[in-house]
Each structure stands twice: as C-alpha cells, then as structure tokens.
MARGU-495788 format. One record per residue (C-alpha): x, y, z; chain. Coordinates in nm, 4 decimals. Layout:
<pts>
X	Y	Z	A
...
</pts>
This chain:
<pts>
1.4217	2.0045	7.0432	A
1.7180	1.8794	7.2674	A
1.4957	1.8266	7.5733	A
1.2165	1.6434	7.3590	A
1.4491	1.4080	7.1908	A
1.6454	1.3326	7.5176	A
1.2938	1.2826	7.7076	A
1.1783	1.0305	7.4371	A
1.5142	0.8479	7.4118	A
1.4785	0.8052	7.8033	A
1.1267	0.6856	7.7573	A
1.2353	0.4112	7.4939	A
1.5330	0.3182	7.7208	A
1.2754	0.2855	8.0360	A
1.0464	0.0850	7.8271	A
1.2972	-0.1787	7.6756	A
1.4705	-0.2260	8.0098	A
1.1258	-0.3442	8.1310	A
1.0805	-0.5587	7.8421	A
1.3882	-0.7303	7.8436	A
1.4021	-1.1085	7.9400	A
1.6154	-1.2578	8.2149	A
1.8442	-1.4216	7.9896	A
1.9203	-1.0853	7.8112	A
1.6956	-1.1305	7.5039	A
1.3993	-0.9165	7.3841	A
1.1076	-1.1295	7.2673	A
0.8723	-0.9145	7.0775	A
0.6003	-1.0941	6.8753	A
0.6286	-1.1479	6.5051	A
0.3138	-1.1209	6.3307	A
0.2983	-1.2768	5.9687	A
-0.1054	-1.2932	5.8604	A
-0.3389	-1.5678	5.9131	A
-0.1794	-1.8284	5.7487	A
-0.0138	-1.9984	6.0320	A
-0.3195	-1.9680	6.2231	A
-0.5347	-2.1485	5.9468	A
-0.2586	-2.4081	5.8977	A
-0.2455	-2.4820	6.2612	A
-0.6292	-2.5586	6.2719	A
-0.6002	-2.7958	5.9725	A
-0.2890	-2.9792	6.1329	A
-0.4603	-3.0593	6.4489	A
-0.7844	-3.1316	6.2836	A
-0.6405	-3.3610	6.0333	A
-0.4118	-3.5503	6.2555	A
-0.6851	-3.5619	6.5276	A
-0.4954	-3.3920	6.8106	A
-0.7376	-3.2840	7.0532	A
-0.6926	-2.9015	7.1558	A
-1.0426	-2.7607	7.1311	A
-0.9547	-2.4397	7.3025	A
-0.6565	-2.3577	7.0637	A
-0.8767	-2.4307	6.7620	A
-1.1656	-2.2215	6.8797	A
-0.9251	-1.9393	6.9750	A
-0.7523	-1.9234	6.6564	A
-1.0821	-1.9612	6.4494	A
-1.2523	-1.6844	6.6510	A
-0.9599	-1.4756	6.5749	A
-0.9518	-1.5567	6.2192	A
-1.3257	-1.4885	6.1820	A
-1.2883	-1.1369	6.3646	A
-1.0747	-1.0425	6.0587	A
-1.3322	-1.1061	5.7787	A
-1.3948	-0.7848	5.5498	A
-1.7396	-0.6793	5.4784	A
-1.7150	-0.8240	5.1180	A
-1.6167	-1.1793	5.2649	A
-1.2664	-1.1604	5.1885	A
-0.9595	-1.1379	5.4357	A
-0.6548	-0.9071	5.3848	A
-0.2814	-0.9206	5.4629	A
-0.2389	-0.5582	5.4922	A
-0.4828	-0.2831	5.5437	A
-0.4915	-0.1140	5.2345	A
-0.4892	-0.4286	5.0246	A
-0.7498	-0.3642	4.7306	A
-1.0483	-0.5677	4.7682	A
-0.8774	-0.8829	4.9656	A
-0.6273	-1.1363	4.9367	A
-0.7390	-1.4667	4.7513	A
-0.4894	-1.7209	4.9082	A
-0.5691	-1.5723	5.2795	A
-0.9509	-1.6190	5.1899	A
-0.9405	-1.9742	5.0723	A
-0.7050	-2.0616	5.3855	A
-0.9376	-1.8732	5.6302	A
-1.2388	-2.0547	5.4622	A
-1.0919	-2.3948	5.5109	A
-0.9805	-2.3253	5.8588	A
-1.3266	-2.2114	5.9750	A
-1.4834	-2.4918	5.8270	A
-1.2357	-2.7434	5.9684	A
-1.2793	-2.5792	6.3059	A
-1.6744	-2.6121	6.3023	A
-1.6831	-2.2515	6.3678	A
-1.9084	-2.1870	6.0962	A
-2.1146	-2.4471	5.8759	A
-2.0782	-2.4039	5.4862	A
-2.3997	-2.2460	5.4524	A
-2.3079	-1.9576	5.6989	A
-2.3494	-1.5936	5.5903	A
-1.9906	-1.5529	5.6274	A
-1.8789	-1.8544	5.4262	A
-2.1225	-1.7866	5.1706	A
-1.9493	-1.4408	5.1271	A
-1.6024	-1.5876	5.1493	A
-1.6863	-1.8123	4.8669	A
-1.8220	-1.5541	4.6389	A
-1.5223	-1.3509	4.6681	A
-1.2946	-1.6731	4.5968	A
-1.5047	-1.7468	4.2713	A
-1.4859	-1.3695	4.1524	A
-1.0980	-1.3805	4.1730	A
-1.0319	-1.6861	3.9928	A
-1.0939	-1.9659	4.2354	A
-0.8167	-2.2003	4.3671	A
-0.6326	-2.2037	4.0458	A
-0.5168	-1.8452	4.1033	A
-0.4298	-1.8965	4.4697	A
-0.0482	-1.9164	4.5864	A
0.1446	-2.2584	4.5389	A
0.1456	-2.2999	4.9248	A
-0.2481	-2.2630	4.9515	A
-0.2847	-2.5302	4.6678	A
-0.0356	-2.7697	4.8289	A
-0.2079	-2.7573	5.1668	A
-0.5512	-2.8044	4.9989	A
-0.4063	-3.1094	4.8063	A
-0.2884	-3.2506	5.1656	A
-0.6446	-3.2494	5.2701	A
-0.7752	-3.3600	4.9650	A
-0.9486	-3.0475	4.8477	A
-0.7700	-2.9948	4.5237	A
-0.6147	-3.2495	4.3013	A
-0.2306	-3.3099	4.2983	A
-0.2614	-3.3649	3.9109	A
-0.3344	-3.0070	3.8932	A
-0.0155	-2.9153	4.0402	A
0.3366	-2.8418	3.8659	A
0.4931	-3.1676	3.9898	A
0.8559	-3.1910	3.9725	A
0.9888	-3.5379	3.9508	A
1.1284	-3.6124	4.3034	A
1.4483	-3.7526	4.1273	A
1.5477	-3.3855	4.0997	A
1.6983	-3.3823	4.4286	A
1.9656	-3.6349	4.3120	A
2.0769	-3.4106	4.0354	A
2.4566	-3.3728	4.0749	A
2.5972	-3.0261	4.1248	A
2.7259	-3.0017	3.7838	A
2.4039	-3.0291	3.6258	A
2.2708	-2.6844	3.4759	A
2.0119	-2.7039	3.7318	A
2.0101	-2.8873	4.0660	A
1.8265	-2.8749	4.3840	A
2.1088	-2.6787	4.5738	A
2.0451	-2.3996	4.3182	A
1.7340	-2.3100	4.4876	A
1.7469	-2.0538	4.7762	A
1.7638	-2.2247	5.1393	A
1.4189	-2.0955	5.2043	A
1.2543	-2.2503	4.8941	A
1.4439	-2.6043	4.9631	A
1.3159	-2.6540	5.3000	A
0.9660	-2.6266	5.1566	A
1.0260	-2.7804	4.8324	A
1.1821	-3.1046	4.9752	A
0.8488	-3.2093	5.1810	A
0.6526	-3.0898	4.8876	A
0.8629	-3.3166	4.6473	A
0.7605	-3.6125	4.8540	A
0.3946	-3.5285	4.9107	A
0.3114	-3.4550	4.5615	A
0.5116	-3.7489	4.3875	A
0.3347	-3.9851	4.6430	A
0.0113	-3.7883	4.5625	A
-0.0622	-3.7928	4.9491	A
-0.3843	-3.6990	5.0871	A
-0.4862	-3.7055	5.4454	A
-0.8535	-3.8419	5.4385	A
-1.0978	-3.5888	5.6334	A
-1.4138	-3.6696	5.7583	A
-1.7400	-3.6754	5.4788	A
-1.8751	-3.3663	5.6114	A
-1.5842	-3.1488	5.5233	A
-1.5919	-3.2365	5.1360	A
-1.6499	-2.9146	4.9495	A
-1.6886	-3.0373	4.6050	A
-1.3792	-2.8461	4.4724	A
-1.4908	-2.8983	4.1119	A
-1.7415	-2.6061	4.1721	A
-1.4879	-2.3874	4.2943	A
-1.2651	-2.3024	3.9745	A
-1.3043	-2.0924	3.6790	A
-1.0785	-2.2123	3.3529	A
-0.7380	-2.1414	3.4450	A
-0.5787	-1.8335	3.2468	A
-0.3640	-1.8986	2.9580	A
-0.0325	-1.8090	3.0440	A
0.1567	-1.6768	2.7358	A
0.4918	-1.6324	2.8833	A
0.7136	-1.8396	2.6567	A
0.9766	-1.8796	2.8966	A
0.7359	-2.0144	3.1556	A
0.5691	-2.2267	2.8887	A
0.9231	-2.3629	2.8384	A
0.9520	-2.5121	3.1793	A
0.6072	-2.6620	3.1534	A
0.7119	-2.8252	2.8067	A
1.0377	-2.9179	2.9834	A
0.8712	-3.0942	3.2894	A
0.6155	-3.2680	3.0350	A
0.8684	-3.4233	2.8275	A
1.0653	-3.5109	3.1551	A
0.7678	-3.7149	3.2593	A
0.7430	-3.9258	2.9220	A
1.0883	-4.0497	2.9402	A
1.1170	-4.4172	2.9851	A
1.0302	-4.5154	3.3534	A
1.2647	-4.4347	3.6058	A
1.3777	-4.7578	3.8045	A
1.1709	-4.8036	4.1322	A
1.4822	-4.8068	4.3088	A
1.5953	-4.4671	4.1949	A
1.2588	-4.3527	4.2812	A
1.2977	-4.4787	4.6531	A
1.6357	-4.3399	4.6682	A
1.5172	-3.9989	4.5764	A
1.2282	-4.0076	4.8366	A
1.4793	-4.1058	5.1086	A
1.7082	-3.8483	5.0105	A
1.4332	-3.5883	5.0734	A
1.3497	-3.7473	5.3860	A
1.7410	-3.7301	5.4843	A
1.7539	-3.3825	5.3749	A
1.4584	-3.2838	5.6103	A
1.5910	-3.4716	5.9191	A
1.9444	-3.3364	5.8858	A
1.7816	-2.9889	5.8842	A
1.5643	-3.0180	6.2110	A
1.6801	-2.7767	6.4780	A
1.6960	-2.8868	6.8673	A
1.3667	-2.7412	6.9129	A
1.2166	-3.0057	6.6573	A
1.1170	-2.7289	6.3952	A
1.2695	-2.7628	6.0271	A
1.4906	-2.4621	6.0020	A
1.2686	-2.2626	6.2665	A
0.9992	-2.2201	6.0213	A
0.6435	-2.2757	6.1037	A
0.5496	-2.3597	5.7213	A
0.8294	-2.5647	5.6303	A
0.7781	-2.7732	5.9710	A
0.4200	-2.8159	5.8642	A
0.4961	-2.9605	5.5234	A
0.7552	-3.2133	5.6878	A
0.5051	-3.3390	5.9257	A
0.2788	-3.4454	5.6315	A
0.5779	-3.5637	5.4261	A
0.7086	-3.7850	5.6962	A
0.3609	-3.9224	5.7485	A
0.3648	-3.9851	5.3879	A
0.6943	-4.1684	5.4201	A
0.5055	-4.4176	5.6666	A
0.5776	-4.2300	6.0019	A
0.3064	-4.2678	6.2692	A
0.1752	-3.9382	6.4181	A
0.2904	-4.0026	6.7891	A
0.6554	-4.0936	6.6400	A
0.8994	-3.8802	6.8439	A
1.0101	-3.6547	6.5284	A
0.6670	-3.5766	6.4391	A
0.5607	-3.5134	6.8121	A
0.8530	-3.2807	6.8804	A
0.7755	-3.0808	6.5446	A
0.4205	-3.0320	6.6635	A
0.5324	-2.9032	6.9841	A
0.7925	-2.6676	6.8108	A
0.4952	-2.5185	6.6361	A
0.2834	-2.5087	6.9421	A
0.5793	-2.2913	7.1015	A
0.5303	-2.0353	6.8334	A
0.2040	-1.9219	6.9758	A
0.1654	-1.5484	7.1047	A
-0.1289	-1.4787	7.3727	A
-0.2181	-1.2078	7.5999	A
-0.5089	-1.0029	7.6368	A
-0.4890	-0.8541	7.3118	A
-0.3546	-1.1262	7.0898	A
-0.3740	-1.5185	7.0065	A
-0.1635	-1.6004	6.6887	A
0.1043	-1.8513	6.5741	A
0.4379	-1.6769	6.4447	A
0.6022	-1.8096	6.1227	A
0.9243	-1.7914	6.3500	A
1.0703	-1.5940	6.6246	A
1.2718	-1.2875	6.5929	A
1.4643	-1.3129	6.8986	A
1.8136	-1.2675	6.7790	A
1.7296	-1.0004	6.5436	A
1.5214	-0.7956	6.7956	A
1.7922	-0.8434	7.0555	A
2.0874	-0.7175	6.8355	A
1.9150	-0.4415	6.6796	A
1.7658	-0.3150	7.0213	A
2.0868	-0.3408	7.1824	A
2.2673	-0.1485	6.8992	A
1.9929	0.0997	6.9171	A
2.0192	0.1672	7.2770	A
2.4071	0.1774	7.2574	A
2.3510	0.4578	6.9699	A
2.1300	0.6425	7.1890	A
2.3789	0.6630	7.4775	A
2.3596	0.3576	7.6934	A
2.7034	0.2285	7.8048	A
2.8371	-0.1202	7.7180	A
2.8756	-0.1518	8.1010	A
2.5125	-0.0966	8.1684	A
2.3726	-0.4536	8.2895	A
2.0930	-0.4167	8.0080	A
2.3476	-0.4323	7.7596	A
2.6012	-0.6857	7.9099	A
2.2985	-0.9416	7.9409	A
2.2211	-0.8743	7.5872	A
2.5636	-0.9382	7.4855	A
2.5898	-1.2602	7.6653	A
2.2505	-1.3656	7.4928	A
2.4284	-1.2820	7.1417	A
2.7641	-1.4485	7.2006	A
2.5745	-1.7481	7.2822	A
2.3889	-1.7716	6.9728	A
2.6851	-1.7205	6.7448	A
2.6891	-2.0105	6.5033	A
2.9550	-2.2952	6.5034	A
2.8196	-2.5385	6.2868	A
2.8532	-2.5694	5.9126	A
2.5220	-2.5230	5.7342	A
2.3999	-2.5221	5.3885	A
2.5728	-2.1835	5.3035	A
2.8906	-2.3767	5.3137	A
2.8241	-2.5482	4.9828	A
2.8694	-2.2324	4.8162	A
3.1130	-2.0845	5.0455	A
3.3467	-2.4048	5.1391	A
3.6437	-2.2106	5.2693	A
3.5084	-2.0166	5.5658	A
3.4204	-2.0895	5.9087	A
3.1048	-2.0688	6.0893	A
3.0574	-1.7091	6.2349	A
2.7045	-1.5945	6.1505	A
2.3882	-1.5384	6.3475	A
2.0488	-1.6601	6.2461	A
1.7190	-1.4755	6.2848	A
1.5421	-1.6997	6.5467	A
1.6861	-1.8387	6.8849	A
1.6363	-2.1813	6.8065	A
1.8504	-2.1374	6.4917	A
2.1674	-2.3240	6.5092	A
2.2622	-2.3830	6.1430	A
2.0956	-2.1063	5.9037	A
2.2898	-1.7903	5.9542	A
2.1921	-1.4895	5.7464	A
2.3591	-1.1613	5.6513	A
2.1501	-0.8987	5.8280	A
2.1419	-1.0597	6.1574	A
2.5346	-1.1212	6.1442	A
2.5719	-0.7590	6.0890	A
2.3116	-0.6328	6.3535	A
2.4829	-0.8796	6.6168	A
2.8265	-0.7564	6.5259	A
2.6996	-0.3904	6.5595	A
2.5740	-0.4763	6.9142	A
2.8891	-0.6710	7.0086	A
3.1489	-0.3878	6.8888	A
3.1928	-0.2356	7.2298	A
3.2497	-0.5361	7.4188	A
3.4988	-0.6661	7.1377	A
3.6967	-0.3616	7.2270	A
3.7378	-0.4621	7.5919	A
3.6915	-0.8372	7.5907	A
3.9045	-1.1057	7.4089	A
3.5974	-1.3529	7.3958	A
3.4068	-1.1094	7.2360	A
3.6948	-0.9992	7.0211	A
3.7209	-1.3426	6.8793	A
3.3761	-1.3761	6.8219	A
3.3613	-1.0267	6.6326	A
3.6737	-1.1488	6.4300	A
3.5008	-1.4886	6.3268	A
3.1404	-1.2889	6.2448	A
3.3475	-1.0306	6.0252	A
3.5218	-1.2894	5.8544	A
3.2067	-1.4719	5.7522	A
3.0219	-1.1703	5.6534	A
3.2950	-1.0622	5.4088	A
3.3270	-1.4159	5.2515	A
2.9318	-1.3938	5.1742	A
2.9490	-1.1256	4.9106	A
2.8274	-1.2316	4.5742	A
3.0554	-1.2205	4.2773	A
2.8243	-0.9296	4.1516	A
2.9348	-0.7267	4.4446	A
2.6274	-0.7315	4.6365	A
2.5174	-0.9421	4.9530	A
2.2302	-1.1864	4.9639	A
2.0147	-1.2867	5.2752	A
2.1607	-1.6388	5.3227	A
2.3737	-1.8190	5.0566	A
2.6259	-1.6930	4.8239	A
2.5578	-1.6777	4.4511	A
2.2083	-1.8567	4.4469	A
2.0834	-1.6175	4.2150	A
2.0430	-1.8400	3.8740	A
1.7617	-1.6314	3.6761	A
1.6058	-1.9514	3.5105	A
1.4564	-2.0484	3.8215	A
1.2600	-1.6994	3.8607	A
1.0933	-1.8748	3.5241	A
0.9247	-2.1536	3.6854	A
0.5400	-2.1109	3.6310	A
0.4637	-2.0553	4.0093	A
0.3456	-1.7401	4.1637	A
0.6125	-1.5412	4.3217	A
0.8702	-1.7647	4.1938	A
1.1283	-1.4623	4.1288	A
1.1238	-1.4041	4.5038	A
1.1101	-1.7564	4.6479	A
1.3290	-1.9560	4.4234	A
1.6556	-1.7444	4.4560	A
1.8695	-1.5314	4.6982	A
2.0270	-1.2613	4.4944	A
2.1910	-0.9648	4.6113	A
1.9582	-0.7086	4.7307	A
1.9929	-0.3221	4.7678	A
1.8897	-0.3384	5.1414	A
2.1271	-0.5992	5.2518	A
2.4152	-0.4611	5.0433	A
2.3508	-0.1040	5.1703	A
2.3222	-0.2126	5.5217	A
2.6024	-0.4357	5.5467	A
2.8626	-0.1857	5.3868	A
2.7136	0.0724	5.6480	A
2.7920	-0.1740	5.9412	A
3.1639	-0.2307	5.7588	A
3.2024	0.1535	5.7380	A
3.0493	0.2550	6.0814	A
3.1653	-0.0135	6.3044	A
3.4433	-0.1972	6.1229	A
3.6555	0.0811	5.9721	A
3.6205	0.0104	5.6012	A
3.6247	0.2719	5.3511	A
3.5227	0.3296	4.9918	A
3.8858	0.2360	4.8735	A
3.8509	-0.1170	4.9888	A
3.7959	-0.3730	4.7042	A
3.4909	-0.5354	4.8661	A
3.3348	-0.1732	4.9326	A
3.4115	-0.0309	4.5709	A
3.2328	-0.3515	4.4261	A
2.9512	-0.3043	4.6602	A
2.9142	0.0485	4.5753	A
2.9270	-0.0255	4.1915	A
2.6686	-0.2640	4.2229	A
2.4375	-0.0224	4.4313	A
2.4483	0.2319	4.1977	A
2.3585	0.0239	3.9057	A
2.0247	-0.0785	4.1047	A
1.9312	0.2706	4.1905	A
1.5887	0.3496	4.0164	A
1.5256	0.6685	3.7954	A
1.3360	0.8177	4.0613	A
1.6340	0.8072	4.3006	A
1.4974	0.5299	4.5049	A
1.6272	0.1564	4.5810	A
1.3772	-0.1085	4.5968	A
1.4287	-0.2933	4.9270	A
1.3737	-0.6689	4.9580	A
1.3178	-0.7506	5.3355	A
1.1396	-0.4172	5.4377	A
0.8734	-0.2028	5.2454	A
1.0194	-0.1112	5.0353	A
1.1744	0.1815	4.8371	A
1.2105	0.3842	5.1529	A
1.3896	0.0803	5.3150	A
1.6085	0.0193	5.0402	A
1.6750	0.3783	4.9811	A
1.7737	0.4270	5.3667	A
1.9906	0.1383	5.3378	A
2.1560	0.2375	5.0186	A
2.2303	0.6093	5.1397	A
2.3205	0.5402	5.4859	A
2.5818	0.2518	5.3586	A
2.7488	0.4546	5.0961	A
2.7826	0.7520	5.3363	A
2.9272	0.5175	5.5835	A
3.1982	0.4310	5.3661	A
3.2889	0.7769	5.2620	A
3.0855	0.8358	4.9581	A
2.9999	1.2018	4.9647	A
2.6583	1.3143	5.0157	A
2.7069	1.5460	4.7135	A
2.7698	1.2280	4.4957	A
2.4837	1.2479	4.2089	A
2.3413	0.9142	4.3322	A
2.3035	1.0346	4.6724	A
2.1865	1.3883	4.5878	A
1.9135	1.2312	4.3818	A
1.8168	0.9937	4.6484	A
1.7945	1.2445	4.9197	A
1.5539	1.4543	4.6958	A
1.3172	1.1698	4.6367	A
1.2918	1.1143	5.0208	A
1.2195	1.4763	5.0524	A
0.9440	1.4730	4.7659	A
0.7669	1.1875	4.9369	A
0.7632	1.3291	5.2901	A
0.3886	1.3472	5.4292	A
0.2543	1.6992	5.5511	A
0.2458	1.5451	5.9218	A
0.6330	1.5143	5.8912	A
0.6366	1.1493	5.8518	A
0.6810	0.8891	5.5637	A
0.4215	0.5823	5.4842	A
0.4718	0.3405	5.1944	A
0.2145	0.0695	5.1102	A
0.2905	-0.2970	5.0953	A
0.1618	-0.2559	4.7533	A
0.4865	-0.1195	4.6222	A
0.6759	-0.4423	4.6515	A
0.4164	-0.6403	4.4668	A
0.3739	-0.3827	4.1838	A
0.7465	-0.2777	4.1849	A
0.6951	0.0870	4.2092	A
0.6688	0.3357	4.5103	A
0.2924	0.3443	4.6333	A
0.2306	0.6053	4.9111	A
0.0550	0.4515	5.2106	A
-0.1413	0.8214	5.2545	A
-0.0528	0.7579	5.6195	A
0.2848	0.7763	5.8078	A
0.4385	0.4993	5.9820	A
0.6843	0.5080	6.2707	A
0.9491	0.2790	6.1132	A
0.9501	0.4140	5.7728	A
0.9501	0.7528	5.9038	A
1.2443	0.6583	6.1188	A
1.4195	0.4960	5.7997	A
1.3710	0.8216	5.5887	A
1.4819	1.0614	5.8680	A
1.7893	0.8418	5.9421	A
1.8914	0.8520	5.5843	A
1.8448	1.2345	5.5837	A
2.0363	1.2652	5.8942	A
2.3378	1.0699	5.7335	A
2.3267	1.3008	5.4314	A
2.3109	1.6402	5.6026	A
2.5339	1.8507	5.7955	A
2.2715	2.0402	5.9952	A
1.9229	1.9510	6.0965	A
1.6993	2.0770	5.8193	A
1.3356	2.1600	5.8405	A
1.2192	1.8236	5.6842	A
1.4574	1.6289	5.9394	A
1.2979	1.8298	6.2355	A
0.9801	1.7496	6.1006	A
1.0439	1.4042	6.0808	A
1.1616	1.3889	6.4536	A
0.8704	1.5890	6.5790	A
0.6556	1.2952	6.4100	A
0.8559	1.0309	6.5810	A
0.8096	1.1819	6.9210	A
0.4575	1.2702	6.8674	A
0.3466	0.9269	6.7163	A
0.5431	0.7257	6.9688	A
0.2451	0.6305	7.1668	A
-0.0221	0.6465	6.9412	A
-0.2164	0.3342	6.8478	A
-0.4376	0.2964	6.5278	A
-0.3973	0.0766	6.2174	A
-0.0742	0.2169	6.1357	A
0.0821	0.0752	6.4614	A
0.0232	-0.2508	6.3156	A
0.0903	-0.2169	5.9842	A
0.3440	-0.4635	5.8266	A
0.6777	-0.3137	5.7194	A
0.8668	-0.6164	5.6882	A
0.8840	-0.7951	5.3622	A
0.8774	-1.1762	5.2736	A
0.6648	-1.2972	4.9541	A
0.5143	-1.0057	4.7669	A
0.1494	-0.9896	4.7755	A
0.0957	-1.2767	5.0178	A
0.3324	-1.2679	5.3099	A
0.4657	-0.9477	5.5101	A
0.5871	-0.9115	5.8748	A
0.4627	-0.7085	6.1377	A
0.7435	-0.6673	6.3880	A
0.6136	-0.5526	6.7440	A
0.9388	-0.4507	6.8006	A
0.9776	-0.1850	6.5350	A
0.8012	0.0981	6.6879	A
1.0930	0.1030	6.9611	A
1.4108	-0.0085	6.7525	A
1.4070	0.2258	6.4518	A
1.2655	0.5490	6.6138	A
1.5157	0.4925	6.8876	A
1.7836	0.4621	6.6481	A
1.7193	0.7838	6.4406	A
1.6653	0.9765	6.7649	A
2.0335	0.8703	6.8666	A
2.1787	0.9570	6.5407	A
2.0168	1.2985	6.5499	A
2.1078	1.3365	6.9204	A
2.4862	1.2371	6.8460	A
2.5207	1.4475	6.5401	A
2.3344	1.7678	6.5924	A
2.2934	1.7934	6.9831	A
2.5964	1.6463	7.1286	A
2.8630	1.7894	6.8866	A
</pts>
C-alpha cells in the first residue's frame, strides 16, 4: 500500500506543478450549469452586441446537452429534467437563432415546460430574466417596493438583514421591477407567453401568505412621495456602484453583474457607458474555452483552488521552501483583504483580514476561503514576519465572525433572521440568509485545532461543538451547505471535532463514523446525489465520486488509530479512479442553490484525493 500511495501522491504533485500559473495561482475552471451561457446570449442579443462566434458556440454547447424528453438537467441523475434550466435554454437557443420555434427540439422543450407547470413554477431569477426581455409580466412577480432599501437598521426587517449574496441580486431587481423595465426585442422573438402557463398552484402556507398580504397592504398605503421613490432608486444605484470590483463586476458574480447592467440601463445609462462596457468585459473574462469546453463561469475560484491545493501539497509532504509553494504563498498574501466590506456592518470592531473566493474579489471575504488560505500559509508564517502578520490578521478576522449561536456563517455574522425564509420565493430559505452551517463550522474548528493550536477548552470552540452536536441528524450525519451534502457535512463535523480534541469514542462521532461505514459502496468509494440537499435527506448516487470518497475516507482516517478495511478500500478506490473519465468525473459536488444551482470544480479531482492520501500517509505510513 505504501508504494501505491506514494506513487499516486507523486503523480498528483507532478500534475499540479505543471498546472500552476506563473503568478503562483491554480486556475481551474468552475462549472455551474447552463444559466450563465444562456444569460450571456440574452445579454448580447438584447443589447445588440455583435459577437456571432460566442453566441453560436454557446448555443451549440447548450443544444448538445438537451435530453431526449426535451429538457435540460443541472446534474446527471436529476429526475426528468430542470424546469428553470429548460426555460432558459429554450429562450437562449431561440434568441441565438440556433433553432426556430417550430424545430423538433424546441417543441419538445416547450412540451416539457408546460407539463411541469410553465413559467410560474420557475425560479425567481428565471422569471426576472424573462421579464427583462418582455416574455413574462412584471405584474406577476412578487414586487417589493424599492423604498425597502431605505428602511433604517432599527426596523424589524431591513435590506441589510438579507445575505450578501441576496443583496447584490435584489438591489438591481428592485430597480428593474419597480420601473417595470423591459428591453424590447424584435417581433420575431414574441412567444405569446400567455400560452405557456398553467394556473398557479395555490400556496396554503400561512406564513408565506402573510408575506403576500403584507406586501399587498404596503402597496395600498397612501402614495409615497415621488422624491422618496427617486431617492430609493438612487440608493440602489449607489449600492451597486460602490460594490463594483476593479474588474468591473458586481461582487465578481456573473448573475449579479448581468442584472446590474440592465438595472443601470433602466436608470438611464447608455449601453456604451464605461461602467456597463467594463461590466460586460468582466463577464466575457469568465469564459472558459479549450478543445473540450466552452462555457461561462458564475465566478472564478482562483483563491479557493490555490489555497486548497497548496495546503494539500504541503500535507502530502511538499516543503514550504519548494518554489511551487513559495509562488502560491505570494499569490495568497497579495489577495488578503484590506478593505472594509459589508461584513463590517454586523462586525464593526474588527480589522479586515480575510480572503475571498475569486481572484478579482477585494471586499467580500468569506470564512471558508480565509481558513483555507491560513492553512496554506501556516508554514510561511512560522519563518517570515510578513506572513506572520497576515496570519494574525486572518485569525483575528475568522474568530470575530463566529455567530452568536456558536457556529460560523459563510460571509456575514448573524444574518439569519428566519422570517426572511418565509418570503414566498422558491429557494428563499437558502438565498436570503447566511446562517451557521455544519460544514463551515466543522471546517473552521478543524483549522483552529490542526493549524492554530485551539482545543475544546477554548470558549469559542466549546460553543461551536455545542452547536454542532445540536445539528446532528438522527442518522448520525450532518447536512452540508456548500458541498453535497451529508457526506460533506459529516466529514467537516467529524474532522473538526477530532482536531480540537473531542475523542473519536464520543457518542456523536461514533454514530457519524458508523453512518459513513454504512453508506460505503461495494467498489470502496462513496457517492451522494445532488438531490440530497433539495430533499433534505441522504440520497445515494449509486456510483462513487472522487471528491465524496476522499471526504468520507478523510473522516474515517481522523477517527481511527489504524488503517481499517473500509479506509484501505477507500484509498484503493481513490488510486484506481484517479485517472478515470466518465459522467461521475463531471458530477457537481459543490452546492449553491438546491435544485437549481450546483458547482463542478475541475480542481476537486486533485485537491480532496491528495489531501486524504496525505493524511493517510502521515498517520499510518510515516508513523
């Protein structure tokens, strides 16, 4: 086994050394489905921007992914297909003039859309995009008055109660919906949307009905002075402009930047205005193209990939003095944040010191990227005062971001008002708030224990462990928020608690480890369906994936004093599957919005297997 493990580790090292950029970063693609491809076609066509090659290539890529039943899926084993993705693909292909409305493929897609409830059952973002191009009435949307952005912080509910991800999308939507903005398209694109929809399903949830009633009553209040309305619109405008990154994007996200472009046009900007022109260029910069792929990323994952790869390499035995690690260190150091972002509104007494996800990100740090970067910089911080200063600032920032409930969020502290999850919008419970999650809490205390010397006796760790134990499911698993899903959450919780000194004989950990053993596949690997996070229960994939196997094996390694049969079988699977290429290779194991938006990290086939192999070697082979 030792020779096999070391051979595979050396293969990973050579591969990653060849893939490192000159500036020290690793720039692996990040796929998130066809939405961004479809939106780019719609953007270029609606703004009459000439780029036939991009439009045709994107349309060809979209068309190639249509299923036999006319639908498009967002993950391989999705039952039947995805309604929102199919609607977006339909319009993108029509706008690209790739298919005519009477084409066999379009008829099949339309049949699927009608069979599954029509546009009314689609996601909010899909409906907003269709409203922008005149294919869905704004009057059918749940329109929040734009004056909502003016509500002061002492109100029971105000704009900055929303998660940072929600805010940068909702601000432009407030502008567009309140102005009922529509970008007129050529007559040939009129699709008579009234034929699309079945009657909307009645929502009997009393809490969500309350929201609808509240908004209805709000709209019936005496007319708000026009000056206030204009002030609110300008507040939205300034909110967006002040959060534009140096590359021209709004917080580095394709979707928020897309919406911002149309919102600014609705406010009177011309399409050749420098802000809009630069925003469009930032979206084009997200294109990934080679002989195999042509797609547009939602964002780049450069900081995330670089931090994780550097840490995995060092765990597997690469010394900090290695030029590959030195270059990565310099890249990470240069991307530590020095700006006060929105996170400071809920955490005002801490200096900046975190890291963001994208290499273009300068003001929106997150917990997971920050701890990943700190892991990678640990060795450098022990020998270099510059890195030590960065390390100390980063640790201080991470600790300060712990929620009052004891867990850690993704972006902002204590943005978890449950009332926001009752907004009658599909996926509101995931998009509107940023609560503590088991995966982030587990990964944070794993870093604090393994790399920063914290133990279960520290008050912050005590609070985190208490919170984590409350989140454990009856099965023994924990649900993950940013990875798929129960395997990810359980791995994070188990490795986190063990790292700070919780014994593997602790009842909660014994139960978790037994759960992982129970779901191991006959081939030695593990695999979980994306359906798990939507249905909120573990659903096996029936096939094993590399990243999920690595997570499960890593948890078992942490909880075992010797290499068990289950661990060895998992390690064998990682080694044997390291070079395989099939649908599981491209299966998304990164989570975003359940049921609609998932991430396939091209880097994950290297990062997590290498980390698991490194831990196996260090604990069982080098001892």
